[in-house]
C-alpha positions in Angstrom: 0.0 0.0 0.0 1.2 3.5 -0.8 1.2 5.3 2.5 1.7 9.0 1.5 0.3 11.8 -0.5 2.1 15.0 -1.4 -0.1 17.7 0.0 -0.2 21.5 -0.7 -2.7 22.4 1.9 -5.6 21.0 4.0 -8.5 23.2 4.9 -10.7 21.7 7.6 -13.9 23.6 6.7 -14.9 25.4 3.5 -18.2 26.4 1.9 -16.8 27.6 -1.5 -15.3 24.3 -2.7 -18.4 22.2 -3.2 -21.9 21.7 -1.7 -22.2 22.2 2.0 -19.3 22.5 4.4 -16.4 20.5 3.2 -12.8 19.7 4.1 -10.5 20.4 1.2 -7.3 18.7 0.2 -5.1 20.6 -2.3 -2.6 18.0 -3.6 0.9 19.1 -4.6 2.3 18.6 -8.1 0.9 19.5 -11.6 2.5 19.2 -15.0 -0.5 20.5 -17.0 0.6 24.2 -16.6 -2.8 25.8 -17.4 -2.1 29.5 -18.2 -3.8 31.7 -15.6 -4.1 28.9 -12.9 -4.9 30.6 -9.6 -2.8 28.1 -7.6 0.6 27.9 -9.3 2.3 27.3 -5.9 0.8 23.9 -6.0 2.6 22.9 -9.2 6.1 22.0 -8.2 6.2 18.2 -7.6 8.8 18.6 -4.8 6.8 21.3 -3.0 4.3 20.9 -0.2 4.6 18.1 2.4 4.5 14.4 2.3 1.7 13.3 4.6 0.8 9.8 5.7 -2.6 8.4 4.9 -3.3 8.0 8.6 -2.5 11.6 9.3 -4.8 12.9 6.4 -7.6 10.5 7.3 -7.4 11.6 10.9 -7.8 15.3 9.9 -10.8 14.5 7.7 -12.5 12.2 10.3 -11.9 14.8 13.1 -14.2 17.0 11.0 -16.8 14.4 10.1 -19.6 15.8 12.4 -19.1 19.3 10.9 -18.8 18.5 7.2 -20.8 17.1 4.4 -17.9 15.9 2.4 -14.4 16.4 1.1 -13.1 18.2 -2.0 -9.9 17.2 -3.7 -8.1 19.8 -5.8 -4.6 20.7 -6.6 -2.1 20.8 -8.2 -3.4 17.8 -10.2 -4.9 15.1 -8.0 -4.9 12.4 -10.6 -1.2 12.6 -10.9 -1.3 10.9 -7.5 -4.1 8.5 -8.4 -2.9 5.4 -6.6 -2.5 6.9 -3.1 -5.5 9.1 -3.6 -7.6 6.0 -4.4 -6.4 4.4 -1.2 -7.3 7.5 0.8 -10.8 7.9 -0.7 -11.6 4.3 -0.1 -10.6 4.6 3.5 -12.7 7.8 3.9 -15.8 6.1 2.4 -15.4 3.1 4.7 -15.1 5.3 7.8 -17.9 7.9 7.1 -20.7 8.7 4.7 -18.9 11.8 3.3 -19.3 12.9 -0.3 -16.3 13.5 -2.6 -15.9 16.3 -5.2 -12.8 16.1 -7.3 -11.3 18.8 -9.6 -9.0 17.7 -12.3 -7.3 19.5 -15.2 -7.5 16.4 -17.3 -10.4 16.2 -19.8 -13.0 13.4 -19.3 -11.5 11.5 -22.2 -8.0 11.8 -20.7 -9.3 10.7 -17.2 -10.7 7.5 -18.7 -7.3 6.6 -20.2 -5.2 7.3 -17.0 -3.9 4.3 -15.2 -5.2 3.7 -11.7 -8.1 6.1 -11.9 -10.9 3.6 -11.6 -10.4 3.3 -7.9 -10.5 7.0 -7.4 -13.6 7.4 -9.5 -15.4 4.7 -7.6 -15.4 7.0 -4.5 -16.2 10.3 -6.3 -19.6 11.8 -6.4 -18.8 14.8 -8.7 -15.9 15.2 -11.0 -15.1 18.5 -12.6 -12.8 17.9 -15.6 -10.7 20.0 -18.0 -7.9 22.4 -18.1 -8.6 26.0 -17.0 -8.9 28.3 -20.0 -8.7 32.0 -18.9 -10.3 33.1 -22.3 -13.4 31.1 -21.3 -13.6 32.1 -17.7 -17.0 31.8 -16.0 -16.2 31.3 -12.3 -19.7 29.9 -11.6 -21.2 26.6 -10.5 -17.7 25.4 -9.5 -16.5 25.9 -13.1 -13.5 28.1 -13.6 -14.0 28.1 -17.4 -16.7 27.1 -19.8 -14.7 24.3 -21.4 -14.7 22.3 -18.3 -17.2 19.5 -17.9 -19.1 18.3 -14.9 -19.7 14.5 -14.3 -22.2 13.4 -11.7 -20.9 9.9 -10.9 -23.6 9.3 -8.2 -27.1 10.8 -7.8 -26.0 12.6 -4.5 -25.8 16.1 -6.2 -27.3 18.0 -9.1 -26.3 21.0 -11.1 -28.5 23.1 -8.8 -26.4 22.0 -5.8 -23.2 23.2 -7.5 -24.9 26.5 -8.6 -25.6 27.3 -4.9 -21.9 27.1 -3.9 -20.5 30.6 -3.2 -17.8 31.7 -5.7 -15.4 32.8 -3.0 -14.8 32.9 0.7 -12.3 34.4 3.2 -11.2 32.0 5.9 -9.7 33.4 9.1 -7.9 30.7 11.1 -7.5 30.8 14.9 -3.8 31.6 14.5 -4.7 34.7 12.5 -3.8 33.3 9.0 -6.1 34.6 6.3 -6.8 32.4 3.3 -8.9 33.1 0.2 -10.6 30.2 -1.4 -13.2 29.2 -4.0 -13.7 29.1 -7.7 -13.2 32.9 -7.9 -10.7 33.4 -5.0 -10.3 37.0 -3.9 -6.9 38.7 -4.3 -5.1 41.2 -2.0 
């Protein structure tokens, strides 16, 4: 079993990264290089932190009474498909949490990637496609109109995604301020 994921950031509770209140995992590492990506710090493969599955699972399960689900973003989550699949299976076995996953790969590319079937078996909503700044919409969890939404279970509908706020400001107990969402605010 692969026991680690390279993580950019963990947010315990967010309302702008999927339906309801969700924990968010931004995975580290992306080779797609979408021009205009709002999270370029998550691209270097050697950035972020290596975290054990037990550690990440513990963070998520500590929130399970306060969250509806988890959102996986990046970086590019499917470039860590094998360990991500292990984590998502463990989450689903431990709690009835939903899973929303953002990928820069197109739906056709996703279906050709090795090891993705296990990931998809735990995902409720997959948002697929590279960000295209010329087609920016920043609505319904879509950053650009070329992206596609795939409801892999009946848990959510397009209306659920349309109700998600475009952005949020998170203020942590230690004073850290973080901007998040499909249309994150800038200083």
